[in-house]
N, C-alpha and C positions, 0 to 999 in steps of 0.2 A: 207301910202304916206305922212303922217305929217311932215311938214318940208322937204318936197321932193322937187318935181319940174322938172325944166328941167335943165340938166347940161350937157354942150356941145352938145347939141340940142337932148340929149337922157334924157327921164325921168327915174329918180332916186327914191328908198324907202329913205324917212327920218327916222329920230329918232323914236324908237317904242313910243306908246301913252298911257298913261292910261285914256284918255276920253274917255267913251262909250256911249256918245250920240249918237243916230241913225241919224249922218248927214255925209254927204261926208268928207273924211279925206284930201280930195286934197288940196296943199298949193302950189302956183307958185314958192316960194323959202324958204329957211330955214328962219323961224322967222316972215316971211309974213302971213298974217289972213288965216283962214281957210275957205273954202268954205261952207257956211252954209245949201246948200241945202239938203234935206231927202236923205240919203242912199237908193238907189233902189238896189244894187249888192253887194255881199260879195263876192270878189275874190281872190283865193289863188293863189300866184304866187311862184315861186323862183328865187329871185332877187341875186344879186353880192354883194349886201351890208350886208344883214340879212339870206341871206338862205329864208326856206320857210317861208312866213308870209299872212296874210290874210288882205285884204284891204277894207275898207269901200268905195263906191264909188255912186255918184249921175250917170243919165244918161249921162250927157254931159261928165262926167271924166273919165268912164268906159274904152273909148278906151285907155286913158295914164295910167291909171291903169295896163291894159293888157300889154302894152308895157314896164313894168318895169321889166320883166322877163319873164321865162316861164312859162305860164299860167296852174296851176295844176288842177285845178278844181272852179267853182263859182256857186252861187245861189242867188235867192231873199233874198234881205236883210229884215228880217223878227225877229220879237219877241226877242230872246235871241242874236243873232249875235252881237258880238263883247263884249260881257259881260265875264266875268270870274266866276266859269270855265265852260268852254263850250267843247264842243266836235264837230268836223266836221262829220255831218253825210250825205255827198254828196249833198243831195238836200235841206239841212237845218243845223242849228245847235242847241243843244240840251244841256239843263245844265248837267254837269256831278255831278250826286248825289251818294254819298256813303251811304249804309244801315247802320245804327246806330248798333252797337252790343247789344244783349240783355243783360238787367240787371239783 
């Protein structure tokens, strides 16, 4: 939702973010300060602007995040949610780790 906010009375997903802090990504409008509350939900939606995206949100902004597109899945925001590289595992995110080749 970073840089997102409400446009024409419909919330939208803004520019992608590389900020992987465990805080809510809601911003009232592009360039406005981001919410600083702890992220409690990780919501995966299919948005008009970006296709499938994962949004970090606090309790207060979760309904707005859900209304930005078609909700595909969601889980509690914990551990490695929002970090790279992660794999969405339904009820949690997990770091994607490849095994090193033997020498």
